[in-house]
C-alpha atoms as an extended CHARMM CRD file, in Angstrom:
* protein
*
        78  EXT
         1         1  MET       CA             78.8810000000      104.6670000000       79.2590000000  PROA      1               0.0000000000
         2         2  THR       CA             76.6660000000      102.6360000000       81.2880000000  PROA      2               0.0000000000
         3         3  GLY       CA             74.1520000000      103.7810000000       83.8650000000  PROA      3               0.0000000000
         4         4  PRO       CA             74.3060000000      103.3130000000       87.6740000000  PROA      4               0.0000000000
         5         5  VAL       CA             71.6860000000      100.3390000000       87.5970000000  PROA      5               0.0000000000
         6         6  GLU       CA             73.8510000000       98.5580000000       84.8050000000  PROA      6               0.0000000000
         7         7  PHE       CA             76.7600000000       99.0000000000       86.5740000000  PROA      7               0.0000000000
         8         8  LEU       CA             75.5080000000       97.3960000000       89.6450000000  PROA      8               0.0000000000
         9         9  THR       CA             74.0520000000       94.5550000000       88.1310000000  PROA      9               0.0000000000
        10        10  ALA       CA             77.4600000000       93.6960000000       86.2130000000  PROA      10              0.0000000000
        11        11  THR       CA             79.5310000000       94.3390000000       89.2540000000  PROA      11              0.0000000000
        12        12  ALA       CA             80.7810000000       91.3430000000       91.1580000000  PROA      12              0.0000000000
        13        13  PRO       CA             80.1820000000       90.8910000000       94.7050000000  PROA      13              0.0000000000
        14        14  GLY       CA             82.7080000000       92.0720000000       97.1750000000  PROA      14              0.0000000000
        15        15  THR       CA             83.4580000000       95.2580000000       95.0500000000  PROA      15              0.0000000000
        16        16  ARG       CA             83.7620000000       98.3330000000       97.1320000000  PROA      16              0.0000000000
        17        17  VAL       CA             81.1710000000      100.7520000000       95.9380000000  PROA      17              0.0000000000
        18        18  VAL       CA             79.4870000000      103.9150000000       96.6100000000  PROA      18              0.0000000000
        19        19  VAL       CA             75.6950000000      104.0370000000       95.6400000000  PROA      19              0.0000000000
        20        20  ARG       CA             73.5520000000      107.3280000000       95.9420000000  PROA      20              0.0000000000
        21        21  THR       CA             69.9620000000      107.0080000000       96.2650000000  PROA      21              0.0000000000
        22        22  ARG       CA             67.0140000000      109.2190000000       96.4580000000  PROA      22              0.0000000000
        23        23  ILE       CA             65.2170000000      109.6970000000       99.9380000000  PROA      23              0.0000000000
        24        24  ALA       CA             62.5640000000      112.0650000000      101.0750000000  PROA      24              0.0000000000
        25        25  GLY       CA             64.1010000000      115.6380000000      101.0040000000  PROA      25              0.0000000000
        26        26  GLY       CA             67.2930000000      114.7010000000       99.0170000000  PROA      26              0.0000000000
        27        27  TYR       CA             69.8590000000      111.9830000000       98.5240000000  PROA      27              0.0000000000
        28        28  THR       CA             71.9710000000      109.8380000000      100.7390000000  PROA      28              0.0000000000
        29        29  ASP       CA             75.0270000000      107.5540000000      100.0590000000  PROA      29              0.0000000000
        30        30  ALA       CA             75.9050000000      104.0040000000      100.8440000000  PROA      30              0.0000000000
        31        31  LEU       CA             79.7100000000      103.1890000000      100.9130000000  PROA      31              0.0000000000
        32        32  GLY       CA             80.7260000000       99.5980000000      101.3680000000  PROA      32              0.0000000000
        33        33  TYR       CA             80.9710000000       96.2300000000       99.5860000000  PROA      33              0.0000000000
        34        34  LEU       CA             78.4690000000       95.0770000000       97.2370000000  PROA      34              0.0000000000
        35        35  ARG       CA             77.1430000000       91.7650000000       98.4440000000  PROA      35              0.0000000000
        36        36  SER       CA             74.3200000000       90.7650000000       96.0220000000  PROA      36              0.0000000000
        37        37  CYS       CA             72.3240000000       92.5810000000       93.2170000000  PROA      37              0.0000000000
        38        38  ASP       CA             69.0780000000       91.1400000000       91.4560000000  PROA      38              0.0000000000
        39        39  THR       CA             66.4940000000       93.1670000000       89.0860000000  PROA      39              0.0000000000
        40        40  THR       CA             64.9520000000       95.2700000000       91.9590000000  PROA      40              0.0000000000
        41        41  HSD       CA             67.6010000000       95.6200000000       94.8900000000  PROA      41              0.0000000000
        42        42  CYS       CA             71.2390000000       95.4380000000       95.7080000000  PROA      42              0.0000000000
        43        43  THR       CA             72.6480000000       95.0120000000       99.0010000000  PROA      43              0.0000000000
        44        44  VAL       CA             75.6600000000       96.7410000000      100.2430000000  PROA      44              0.0000000000
        45        45  GLU       CA             77.5450000000       95.9340000000      103.6190000000  PROA      45              0.0000000000
        46        46  THR       CA             78.6240000000       99.2510000000      105.1190000000  PROA      46              0.0000000000
        47        47  LYS       CA             80.3240000000      100.1500000000      108.5260000000  PROA      47              0.0000000000
        48        48  ARG       CA             77.0360000000      100.6060000000      110.1210000000  PROA      48              0.0000000000
        49        49  GLY       CA             75.4440000000       97.3460000000      108.8510000000  PROA      49              0.0000000000
        50        50  THR       CA             73.8900000000       95.8040000000      105.6210000000  PROA      50              0.0000000000
        51        51  VAL       CA             71.4550000000       97.9720000000      103.5150000000  PROA      51              0.0000000000
        52        52  SER       CA             69.1470000000       96.9560000000      100.9120000000  PROA      52              0.0000000000
        53        53  LEU       CA             68.7020000000       99.6920000000       98.2890000000  PROA      53              0.0000000000
        54        54  ALA       CA             65.9690000000       99.7960000000       95.8250000000  PROA      54              0.0000000000
        55        55  LEU       CA             67.3570000000      100.1040000000       92.2110000000  PROA      55              0.0000000000
        56        56  ALA       CA             64.6220000000      102.3630000000       91.3030000000  PROA      56              0.0000000000
        57        57  GLU       CA             65.7340000000      104.7690000000       93.6970000000  PROA      57              0.0000000000
        58        58  VAL       CA             69.7180000000      104.6330000000       92.8020000000  PROA      58              0.0000000000
        59        59  VAL       CA             70.8420000000      107.7190000000       90.7900000000  PROA      59              0.0000000000
        60        60  ALA       CA             74.5390000000      107.1930000000       90.8340000000  PROA      60              0.0000000000
        61        61  ALA       CA             76.9230000000      104.1640000000       91.5820000000  PROA      61              0.0000000000
        62        62  LYS       CA             80.7140000000      103.8590000000       91.1880000000  PROA      62              0.0000000000
        63        63  GLU       CA             83.5610000000      101.4710000000       92.3460000000  PROA      63              0.0000000000
        64        64  VAL       CA             85.6340000000      103.1650000000       94.8910000000  PROA      64              0.0000000000
        65        65  PRO       CA             89.1640000000      102.3390000000       96.2650000000  PROA      65              0.0000000000
        66        66  PRO       CA             90.1650000000      100.2900000000       99.1660000000  PROA      66              0.0000000000
        67        67  PRO       CA             89.8560000000      102.1690000000      102.5110000000  PROA      67              0.0000000000
        68        68  PRO       CA             93.2120000000      103.7840000000      103.8710000000  PROA      68              0.0000000000
        69        69  PRO       CA             95.1390000000      101.6810000000      106.3480000000  PROA      69              0.0000000000
        70        70  PRO       CA             94.2550000000      102.5730000000      110.0260000000  PROA      70              0.0000000000
        71        71  ARG       CA             96.2400000000      105.4030000000      111.5640000000  PROA      71              0.0000000000
        72        72  PRO       CA             98.6640000000      104.3530000000      114.2780000000  PROA      72              0.0000000000
        73        73  ARG       CA             97.4260000000      105.0830000000      117.6990000000  PROA      73              0.0000000000
        74        74  ARG       CA             99.1070000000      108.1350000000      119.5120000000  PROA      74              0.0000000000
        75        75  HSD       CA            100.4430000000      107.7560000000      122.9240000000  PROA      75              0.0000000000
        76        76  VAL       CA             99.5350000000      110.5110000000      125.6580000000  PROA      76              0.0000000000
        77        77  GLY       CA            102.6550000000      112.7990000000      126.0400000000  PROA      77              0.0000000000
        78        78  ASP       CA            104.0000000000      112.2880000000      122.4870000000  PROA      78              0.0000000000
């Protein structure tokens, strides 16, 4: 079994991932598409924008399936 940093450095850009990192007071997750990864940082494109994550702060990472298709809009009166 590989660790989260090894997973990220071996994963192809464009793969949908979730990455958990340490922050002051706890943890936070970045869900999106891996855009790049080098020896110190990885870049994930999320719904809210692109984030750069320090690999030293990564505690977990894995591939996730594609997002579900958008739901059809409901019309007023239905």
